[in-house]
N, C-alpha and C positions, 0 to 999 in steps of 0.2 A: 132739663133745662128750665122747667117752671120752678123747681125748688131753688135753683141757682138765682133766677130773677127775684124771688122773694127775699133771699138772703142779700142781694145786692140792694134792693129797694129799702130793706130794713137798715142796712147800713149806711146808705144815703142819708136816711132820716136821722140816724145816730150822728153823723158827721155835721148835718145841718144844725141839729140842736147844739152840739159842741161849739160849733162856729158862732151861732147866734148868741150864745151865753158867754162867749169870750174865752171859753176853755181852750180853743184851738188857735189862740193868738200868739201870745208871748210866753205864757207860763206852761211849764211841763204839765202834762195831764196826770190825773190820778192813776191812770193805767200805765203798765209797763209797756216797753217797746214791744216785748214778745206778745202781750195781750193785744196790742194794736195790730201786729202782723197776723196773729191768728184770727182775731174777729173781723178785721176789715180787709187787710191786704190779700190774705190767701183767697177768700171768696172773689174778690173784685179781679184780681190777676188770673185766677182759674177761669173766670167768665171771658176775659179778653183772649186768654190762650184757647179757649173752647169754641171759638167762633166756627160756624159751619157755613150757612147760607141764609142769612136773615132777609126777609122779603119786605115785611111791613114796617112802617115807621116805629111801632111798638117794639118790634124785635130788634131794631138798630138802636133804640133808645137804652136798651138793657146795656149796650156796650158804652155808651155816653155815660151812663150812671156809674159803671165799673170803673171807667177812667177817672171820672170826678172823685170817686172815693179813693182811688189810688193817690191821686194828686194830693187831696186833702190830707190822707193818712201820711204821706212822705213829707209834707210841709210840717206836720206835727213831729214826725220823726226826727227831723233836723233839729228840733229844739229839744228833744229828749222825752224821757218819761220818768216813771217812778220806781223802776228797777234798779238793782244795785249797780249795774253797769251802764246804765242809760246815759248818764250825764258824760261819762268818759267816752262812749261811743259817739255822742252828738258833738263831742269837742274835737274828734279826729277829722282831719281834712279829708281822709278817704271816704269817711261816713257821708260827709257833705257832698262829695262828688258823686257817690252812688245814689244819694237821694235826688240830686239834681238830674241825673241820668234817668232815673226811673220817672221822675216828673216829666222830662222831655218826652220819654217813650209814651206815656199816658197822653200827652198832648198830641202826639203823633197819631195815636189810636182815635182821638177825638177828630182829627183831620180826616182820617181815613173813613170814619162814620160819615162825616159831612159829605164826603165824595161818594158814599155807598160803594166803597172798594174793598172787597174782602181781601184781595192779594196785599194791599196796603195795611190792612189789619194784621195779616200774618207777618208783614215786615215789622209793624210796630210791636207785635208780640216778641218777636226775635230781639228787637232793640231793647225790650223791657228784660227779657230773660238775662242778658249777660251782666248788667249790674246787680240783679238779685242774686245770681249764683256766685259772682265775685264777692259780694258783700257777705253771703253765708260763709265762704271760705275764710275770709279775713276776720270776721266778728263772732260767727256762731257755727263752727264747723259741724256740729251735731244735727243741724237742719239742712244740710245740702240737699238738693233736689236729687230725685231718683231718675229724673228724665235724661 
């Protein structure tokens, strides 16, 4: 869990730097959507899905950070990236819907953290899983989840 916390904290720092420098606003980033998914989304969503029984504010904060990373990454994904398919994906209405669903699920996770409700976190994780899996099926079947 400690290694996961460090990845999430590092990812939060990267997202904040991108946001503060304007790279996460309206222009596609220098990275591809795939790089965004691997470097930010996978560690953040794995953290959300891996909730066990946090007790302290610090342990709960890890999940807020993961949700924030997920939200920022999908706001960026809605714009696109530098990959060969990224602008086509971002222009597809289904891509936008899946991105909005992931953002909403991450917001649900933040609400669950505020309530210190592990069951609600599990629900948010389920809410998050569906658009992720469907997006993989529609846009990149080679990365379907093994779960």
